[in-house]
C-alpha positions in Angstrom: -59.6 254.2 136.9 -56.5 252.7 138.4 -54.6 255.7 139.8 -51.4 253.8 138.5 -52.8 254.2 134.9 -53.4 257.9 135.3 -50.0 258.4 136.8 -48.4 256.5 133.7 -50.3 258.8 131.4 -49.2 261.8 133.4 -45.6 260.6 133.0 -46.1 260.1 129.2 -47.4 263.6 128.8 -44.8 265.3 130.8 -41.6 263.4 130.6 -39.5 261.9 127.6 -41.7 258.7 127.3 -42.3 257.7 123.8 -45.8 256.3 122.6 -44.6 252.9 122.1 -43.2 252.6 125.5 -46.2 254.3 127.1 -48.7 251.7 125.3 -46.5 248.7 126.4 -46.5 249.8 129.8 -50.3 250.5 129.6 -50.8 247.1 128.3 -49.2 245.5 131.5 -51.3 247.7 133.8 -54.5 247.2 131.7 -54.0 243.4 131.4 -53.5 243.2 127.7 -53.2 245.2 124.6 -57.0 245.1 123.8 -57.8 246.4 127.2 -55.1 249.2 126.8 -56.5 250.4 123.6 -60.1 250.5 125.0 -58.6 252.9 127.8 -57.0 255.4 125.4 -60.2 257.4 124.7 -60.7 257.8 128.4 -57.2 259.0 128.8 -56.4 261.3 125.7 -58.2 264.6 125.3 -61.3 265.0 123.5 -61.7 268.5 121.9 -65.2 267.7 121.0 -65.9 268.6 124.5 -63.9 271.9 124.4 -66.6 274.2 123.6 -68.2 275.4 126.9 -68.5 279.1 126.1 -69.7 280.5 122.7 -68.4 283.7 121.1 -71.8 285.1 120.2 -71.4 288.0 122.5 -67.9 288.4 122.1 -65.4 290.1 119.6 -62.7 287.6 118.7 -59.7 287.6 116.5 -56.4 286.0 115.8 -53.5 288.2 115.9 -49.4 288.2 115.6 -46.9 290.1 117.5 -43.1 290.0 117.4 -41.3 286.9 118.7 -38.2 284.9 118.4 -37.1 283.2 116.2 -40.5 283.7 114.4 -43.5 285.8 115.0 -46.0 284.9 117.8 -49.6 284.1 117.3 -52.4 284.5 119.9 -56.2 284.2 120.0 -57.9 287.3 121.4 -61.5 287.5 122.9 -63.4 290.4 124.6 -66.8 291.8 125.1 -68.1 293.3 121.9 -68.6 296.8 123.2 -65.7 299.1 122.2 -64.1 300.4 125.5 -61.0 299.8 127.4 -60.6 296.5 129.3 -58.4 294.9 131.9 -56.5 292.1 130.2 -55.8 288.4 131.1 -53.1 286.4 129.4 -54.2 282.9 129.3 -51.6 280.3 128.8 -51.9 276.9 127.4 -50.7 273.3 128.5 -47.7 271.7 126.7 -49.9 271.0 123.7 -49.9 274.6 122.3 -53.0 276.6 121.8 -56.0 274.5 121.2 -59.8 274.7 121.2 -59.9 274.2 125.1 -57.6 277.1 125.9 -59.6 279.4 123.3 -62.7 278.3 125.3 -60.9 279.5 128.6 -60.1 282.7 127.0 -63.8 283.3 126.0 -64.8 282.3 129.6 -62.4 285.1 130.9 -63.9 287.5 128.1 -67.5 286.8 129.3 -66.4 288.1 132.7 -65.5 291.4 131.2 -61.7 291.1 130.1 -59.6 291.4 127.2 -58.2 287.8 127.1 -55.2 287.0 125.0 -54.0 283.4 124.6 -50.5 283.1 122.9 -49.3 280.0 121.3 -45.7 279.2 122.3 -45.2 276.8 119.4 -45.8 279.6 116.8 -42.4 281.0 117.4 -41.0 277.6 115.9 -42.8 278.2 112.8 -44.4 274.8 112.9 -47.8 273.3 113.1 -48.2 270.1 115.0 -50.1 267.4 113.4 -51.2 265.8 116.7 -50.6 266.2 120.5 -47.6 263.8 120.3 -45.9 266.0 117.9 -46.9 269.2 119.9 -45.3 267.8 123.0 -42.0 267.0 121.1 -42.0 270.5 119.7 -41.9 271.7 123.3 -38.6 270.3 123.6 -37.2 272.6 120.7 -38.3 275.7 122.6 -35.3 277.8 124.1 -36.1 278.9 127.7 -34.7 282.4 127.0 -36.6 282.9 123.6 -39.9 281.5 125.0 -39.7 283.7 128.0 -39.1 286.7 125.8 -42.1 285.6 123.6 -44.4 285.8 126.5 -42.9 289.1 127.9 -43.5 290.5 124.4 -47.3 290.1 124.9 -47.3 292.8 127.4 -45.6 295.2 124.9 -48.3 294.1 122.3 -51.2 294.9 124.9 -49.9 298.4 125.2 -50.4 298.8 121.5 -54.3 298.0 121.7 -56.8 300.8 122.1 -59.1 298.4 124.0 -56.7 297.7 126.9 -56.8 299.8 130.1 -53.4 299.0 131.5 -54.3 296.5 134.1 -53.1 292.9 133.4 -53.1 289.4 135.0 -52.4 286.0 133.9 -53.6 282.4 134.2 -52.0 279.3 133.0 -52.4 275.5 133.2 -49.7 272.8 133.6 -47.0 274.1 131.5 -48.7 277.4 131.4 -49.0 277.4 135.2 -45.3 277.2 135.3 -45.1 280.1 132.8 -47.6 282.0 135.0 -45.3 281.8 137.9 -42.5 282.9 135.5 -44.3 286.0 134.5 -45.1 286.8 138.2 -41.3 286.9 138.7 -40.4 288.9 135.5 -43.3 291.3 135.0 -43.1 293.9 137.6 -46.4 295.6 136.2 -48.5 292.2 136.5 -51.4 292.7 138.9 -52.2 288.9 139.5 -50.8 285.5 138.5 -52.8 282.4 138.8 -51.2 279.1 138.4 -53.1 275.8 138.0 -50.7 272.8 138.8 -47.8 274.6 137.5 -44.0 274.2 138.3 -42.8 276.6 140.9 -40.3 279.5 140.2 -36.6 279.2 141.7 -36.8 280.3 145.3 -34.2 282.8 144.9 -36.5 284.5 142.2 -39.6 284.8 144.5 -38.5 288.2 146.1 -38.9 289.8 142.5 -42.5 289.0 142.5 -44.9 292.1 142.7 -48.2 290.5 141.7 -50.5 288.9 144.0 -50.4 285.3 143.3 -53.1 282.4 143.5 -52.2 278.6 143.2 -54.3 275.7 142.4 -53.1 272.2 143.1 -54.4 268.6 142.7 -54.1 266.4 145.6 -52.9 263.3 143.6 -50.3 265.4 141.6 -47.2 264.3 143.5 -44.9 265.5 140.7 -45.9 269.1 141.1 -46.8 269.2 144.7 -43.2 268.4 145.8 -42.3 272.0 145.1 -45.1 273.4 147.1 -43.4 273.8 150.6 -40.3 275.7 149.3 -42.5 278.1 147.2 -45.0 278.8 150.0 -42.1 279.4 152.3 -40.6 282.0 150.2 -43.8 283.7 149.4 -44.3 284.0 153.2 -40.8 285.2 154.0 -41.1 287.9 151.3 -44.5 289.0 152.5 -46.2 288.3 148.9 -50.0 288.3 148.8 -50.9 284.9 147.7 -53.6 282.1 148.0 -53.0 278.4 147.9 -55.8 276.0 147.2 -55.3 272.1 147.4 -58.1 270.0 145.7 -57.8 266.7 147.5 -58.6 263.3 145.4 -58.3 264.9 142.2 -55.6 264.7 139.4 -53.3 266.9 137.5 -55.3 268.7 134.6 -58.5 268.6 136.7 -59.7 271.8 135.2 -59.3 270.6 131.5 -62.8 269.4 130.6 -61.5 267.8 127.5 -59.5 265.3 129.6 -62.1 262.5 130.3 -60.6 260.9 133.3 -58.6 263.7 134.9 -61.3 266.4 134.7 -63.3 267.0 138.0 -66.2 269.3 137.4 -66.5 270.2 141.1 -62.9 271.1 141.5 -62.8 272.9 138.2 -65.8 274.9 138.9 -64.6 276.0 142.3 -61.2 276.9 141.1 -62.5 279.0 138.2 -64.7 280.8 140.6 -61.8 281.5 142.9 -59.8 282.6 139.8 -62.3 285.2 138.8 -62.8 286.5 142.2 -59.1 287.0 142.5 -58.9 288.8 139.2 -61.9 291.0 140.3 -60.0 291.9 143.4 -56.6 292.5 141.8 -56.9 293.2 138.2 -60.2 295.2 137.5 
């Protein structure tokens, strides 16, 4: 697909570009309205493809924990055996908790972790009818409240009998940025993995105690612009980190429900590296 179209979709999903304007510009690039509408299924997420991992050998549940201004909700998955497990906080994209992120949590659970995937939008007390509405709701999140709601998940984990005290996090897109923020704000965090996520402020990097792993898409100019300053700060502060660039792939390459942007080879390799990283620093 024309990279200009993929870039337009990225702009639509991450910037204040309304659907009407998006479709108008898509029609220009596609050569007409009919052609534009035929491209939509190739651009928009298809959650029929979300389930890669079943929960047959897992214990799963939905839980709540304190949040502001309303309580937080999260999906939990772990192996069925009752014992203490290291935890992985799985952080969604700018659509809220969905079937794809729940599947990612199950993937982590099948590797022997207590996976917990919070839903940032739960604190607003709202349920989005569709992805457009979900993205709009993200604009209502207050940054200080949102960070507190993710910090609270670590307090919640400490109340669980199946948690062994070791914790890491992994986030995608919006969640990748949050993963970087948690690295800055949670001294007890063992490892933070960010997939194509916004980098933290350079002045905050010295606060990081966790090992950091970063995955970037070669065609993701918007996010990649922040790499040099972040990497320089990581080196300057002697922070353990790994940085991987996947050439020729787009933002969201790990999301198998995104037909055009998903790249199986890059996604498989990045997840393998993520699990190896957690095995080294979290287990």
